C-alpha positions as CSV (number, residue, x, y, z in Angstrom):
1,M,-11.2,16.1,-0.9
2,A,-7.9,17.6,-2.1
3,A,-5.1,19.1,0.0
4,P,-2.2,20.8,-1.8
5,L,-0.7,18.1,-4.1
6,V,-2.3,15.3,-1.9
7,D,-5.6,13.7,-2.9
8,W,-7.4,12.1,0.0
9,H,-10.7,10.8,1.1
10,I,-12.0,9.4,4.4
11,G,-14.1,6.3,3.7
12,R,-16.7,4.3,5.6
13,M,-15.1,0.9,5.6
14,P,-11.9,-0.4,7.3
15,L,-9.7,-0.2,4.3
16,V,-7.1,2.5,3.6
17,I,-5.4,2.7,0.2
18,T,-2.2,4.7,-0.2
19,C,-0.1,5.5,-3.3
20,P,3.1,7.6,-2.9
21,H,5.0,7.3,-6.2
22,D,2.8,8.1,-9.3
23,G,2.5,11.9,-9.0
24,R,3.5,14.1,-11.8
25,A,3.4,17.6,-10.3
26,E,6.4,19.8,-9.7
27,P,5.9,21.4,-6.2
28,P,6.5,25.1,-6.4
29,G,9.8,26.2,-4.9
30,V,10.9,22.6,-4.2
31,P,14.2,21.5,-5.9
32,E,14.8,18.1,-7.3
33,R,16.4,15.5,-5.0
34,P,20.0,14.7,-5.8
35,D,20.9,11.4,-7.4
36,D,22.9,10.5,-4.3
37,Q,22.1,11.3,-0.6
38,A,24.4,10.0,2.1
39,G,22.8,7.2,4.0
40,C,19.7,7.1,1.7
41,L,18.5,4.8,-1.0
42,T,17.6,7.2,-3.8
43,K,15.1,6.4,-6.5
44,K,13.4,9.1,-8.6
45,Q,11.4,7.4,-11.2
46,A,7.6,7.4,-10.9
47,D,5.8,4.1,-10.3
48,V,3.9,4.3,-13.6
49,S,0.2,3.4,-13.4
50,T,0.1,2.8,-9.6
51,R,-2.3,5.7,-9.3
52,T,-4.5,4.0,-11.8
53,I,-4.3,0.8,-9.7
54,A,-5.1,2.6,-6.5
55,L,-8.1,4.5,-7.9
56,G,-9.3,1.4,-9.7
57,L,-9.0,-0.7,-6.5
58,S,-11.0,1.9,-4.6
59,S,-13.7,1.9,-7.3
60,A,-13.8,-1.9,-7.4
61,V,-14.2,-2.2,-3.7
62,Q,-16.9,0.4,-3.6
63,A,-18.8,-1.4,-6.4
64,L,-18.7,-4.7,-4.4
65,M,-19.4,-3.3,-1.0
66,G,-21.4,-0.2,-1.6
67,V,-19.1,2.0,0.5
68,E,-15.9,3.7,-0.4
69,P,-12.5,3.0,1.3
70,S,-10.2,5.7,2.6
71,M,-7.5,6.9,0.2
72,V,-4.4,9.0,0.2
73,V,-2.5,9.6,-3.1
74,A,0.5,11.9,-3.7
75,R,0.3,14.2,-6.7
76,F,3.9,15.5,-6.3
77,H,6.6,13.7,-8.4
78,R,9.0,11.4,-6.6
79,R,11.9,13.5,-8.1
80,Y,11.1,16.2,-5.6
81,I,9.6,14.3,-2.6
82,D,9.7,10.6,-1.9
83,A,6.8,10.0,0.5
84,N,7.9,6.5,1.2
85,R,11.1,7.5,2.9
86,P,11.9,9.1,6.3
87,E,12.2,12.9,6.2
88,K,16.0,12.9,6.1
89,C,15.9,11.0,2.8
90,A,12.5,12.2,1.4
91,F,13.6,15.7,0.3
92,V,16.4,18.3,0.5
93,A,14.6,21.6,1.0
94,C,12.4,22.8,3.9
95,E,9.8,24.0,1.3
96,A,9.0,20.3,0.7
97,R,8.3,19.4,4.4
98,P,4.7,20.6,4.6
99,L,3.8,18.5,1.5
100,Y,5.5,15.5,2.9
101,R,3.9,15.8,6.3
102,E,0.5,16.5,4.7
103,Y,0.7,13.1,3.0
104,H,1.5,11.2,6.2
105,N,-0.9,13.3,8.3
106,R,-3.7,12.3,5.9
107,I,-2.8,8.7,6.3
108,T,-2.8,9.1,10.1
109,A,-6.3,10.8,9.9
110,A,-7.6,7.9,7.8
111,I,-6.3,5.4,10.3
112,R,-7.8,7.2,13.2
113,S,-11.1,7.3,11.5
114,T,-10.9,3.6,10.7
115,V,-10.0,2.7,14.3
116,K,-12.9,4.9,15.6
117,Q,-15.4,3.3,13.3
118,F,-14.0,-0.3,13.4
119,P,-12.1,-1.0,16.7
120,R,-9.3,-3.6,16.4
121,R,-9.9,-3.9,12.6
122,G,-8.6,-2.2,9.5
123,I,-6.1,-2.8,6.8
124,L,-3.8,-0.4,4.9
125,V,-2.5,-1.3,1.4
126,D,0.3,0.7,0.0
127,I,0.5,0.5,-3.8
128,H,3.9,0.5,-5.5
129,G,5.5,-0.5,-8.8
130,A,8.5,-2.8,-9.3
131,A,10.6,-3.5,-12.3
132,D,10.1,-6.8,-14.0
133,L,12.2,-9.5,-12.3
134,S,14.6,-10.9,-14.9
135,E,15.6,-13.7,-12.6
136,D,11.9,-14.6,-12.0
137,P,9.7,-13.5,-14.9
138,D,6.7,-15.4,-13.5
139,T,6.5,-13.1,-10.5
140,H,3.9,-10.3,-11.0
141,V,3.1,-9.2,-7.4
142,L,5.4,-8.8,-4.4
143,L,3.9,-8.5,-0.9
144,G,5.9,-6.8,1.9
145,T,5.1,-6.7,5.6
146,D,8.4,-5.8,7.1
147,G,8.9,-9.5,8.0
148,G,5.4,-9.7,9.4
149,G,5.8,-6.7,11.7
150,S,3.4,-4.5,9.8
151,I,0.6,-7.1,9.9
152,A,1.4,-8.4,13.4
153,R,-2.2,-8.2,14.6
154,L,-3.5,-10.1,11.6
155,L,-0.9,-12.8,12.2
156,E,-1.9,-13.0,15.9
157,L,-5.4,-13.8,14.8
158,D,-4.3,-16.3,12.1
159,P,-0.7,-16.9,11.1
160,R,-1.7,-18.2,7.7
161,I,-4.4,-15.6,7.0
162,L,-2.9,-14.4,3.7
163,F,-2.5,-17.9,2.4
164,R,-5.8,-19.6,3.2
165,R,-7.8,-21.1,0.3
166,Q,-9.8,-17.9,0.0
167,G,-6.9,-15.6,1.1
168,L,-5.4,-12.7,-0.8
169,V,-2.4,-14.7,-2.2
170,R,-4.6,-17.5,-3.4
171,S,-7.0,-15.0,-5.0
172,L,-4.1,-13.5,-7.0
173,Q,-2.7,-16.9,-7.9
174,S,-6.1,-18.1,-9.2
175,G,-5.9,-15.3,-11.8
176,G,-2.5,-16.4,-13.1
177,F,-0.5,-13.9,-11.1
178,G,2.8,-15.1,-9.6
179,V,3.2,-13.8,-6.0
180,I,6.2,-13.5,-3.7
181,P,5.8,-14.9,-1.1
182,A,3.8,-17.7,-2.7
183,S,3.2,-19.8,0.4
184,A,3.1,-19.5,4.2
185,G,6.7,-19.7,5.5
186,D,8.3,-18.4,2.3
187,P,10.4,-15.3,2.7
188,E,9.5,-11.9,1.3
189,H,11.7,-10.5,-1.5
190,A,14.6,-8.7,0.2
191,S,14.2,-5.6,-2.0
192,F,10.4,-5.4,-1.6
193,D,9.7,-6.5,2.0
194,G,7.9,-3.4,3.2
195,G,9.1,0.2,3.3
196,F,8.7,3.3,5.3
197,T,4.9,3.7,5.0
198,V,4.0,0.3,6.3
199,Q,6.6,0.6,9.0
200,R,5.4,4.0,10.1
201,H,1.6,3.3,9.9
202,G,1.5,-0.5,10.3
203,A,0.7,-2.7,13.2
204,S,4.2,-2.6,14.7
205,R,3.2,0.7,16.1
206,A,0.4,1.2,18.7
207,S,-1.1,4.0,16.6
208,G,-1.1,1.9,13.3
209,I,-3.2,-0.7,11.7
210,D,-2.3,-3.9,9.8
211,A,-0.5,-2.6,6.7
212,L,0.6,-4.4,3.5
213,Q,2.9,-3.2,0.7
214,I,1.8,-4.3,-2.7
215,E,4.4,-4.1,-5.5
216,V,3.2,-4.7,-9.1
217,V,5.7,-5.4,-11.8
218,R,5.9,-3.2,-14.8
219,K,4.6,-5.6,-17.4
220,V,1.4,-5.9,-15.5
221,R,1.1,-2.2,-14.8
222,L,1.4,-1.3,-18.4
223,N,-1.0,-3.9,-19.8
224,A,-4.5,-2.6,-19.3
225,A,-6.2,-6.0,-19.5
226,R,-3.8,-7.5,-16.9
227,R,-3.9,-4.5,-14.7
228,D,-7.7,-4.5,-14.7
229,A,-7.8,-8.2,-13.9
230,L,-5.3,-7.6,-11.0
231,I,-7.5,-4.8,-9.6
232,Q,-10.5,-7.0,-9.5
233,L,-8.6,-9.9,-7.8
234,L,-7.1,-7.5,-5.3
235,A,-10.6,-6.1,-4.5
236,H,-12.1,-9.5,-4.0
237,G,-9.1,-10.8,-2.0
238,L,-9.0,-7.7,0.3
239,I,-12.7,-7.9,0.9
240,R,-12.4,-11.5,2.0
241,L,-9.4,-10.6,4.1
242,L,-11.4,-7.9,5.9
243,A,-14.3,-10.3,6.4
244,R,-12.0,-12.9,7.9
245,Q,-10.4,-10.2,10.2
246,K,-13.9,-9.2,11.4
247,I,-14.9,-12.8,12.2
248,L,-11.6,-13.5,14.1
249,V,-11.8,-10.2,16.1
250,E,-15.4,-10.9,17.1
251,M,-14.4,-14.5,18.1
252,S,-11.5,-13.2,20.2
253,D,-13.8,-10.8,22.0
254,K,-16.2,-13.5,23.2
């Protein structure tokens, strides 16, 4: 389904994929955000190819599971609306507010559907793009959880759940992708430790679900072969993560 400048779909499995920063559309009547906004971190560049990753991840998961995850993808350009910021920093004109709220309302609807279908389960992944890290060229993916807050329920079930032998991080590393954090106990990168979307819709809020920000560096996003390999590894890793979550929830209910 498509809402104005927001593409969305409610799926039938406990996975929600979001992508705020790879839109190209100019919203009618919405001025460009200024380069500087008081009290706001302003970035205006699109996260190139993150839409491709989000759509590819949805397709890969569907191919493996036979059912489609939920998805919410912004089609408006970040120059006009930054959907991964609070309202005061996301836009400058009231004409942008309905589009911004549409994006987050669709995420809320996807989460509510997930919770209704799969009580105490569900994972949201928010797909982003980072610049190549000159100080750490072997890093390709950065995971952000707001210091663990956005995946608090997963961590209650298993504090090492992302780092188990069949976990998401090990899945990525097995394909030659460097990940931050690389091991349990390692800190998240200070610049990519989980932004507004995972804070608003994550497990730190009663209405949220476990939410993970996934930042992919530019050299991977722009390399079709590496990008496709990453998509497949993410799909397998997330499916195993969901399966582990299901087992642990069922065990805790006994």
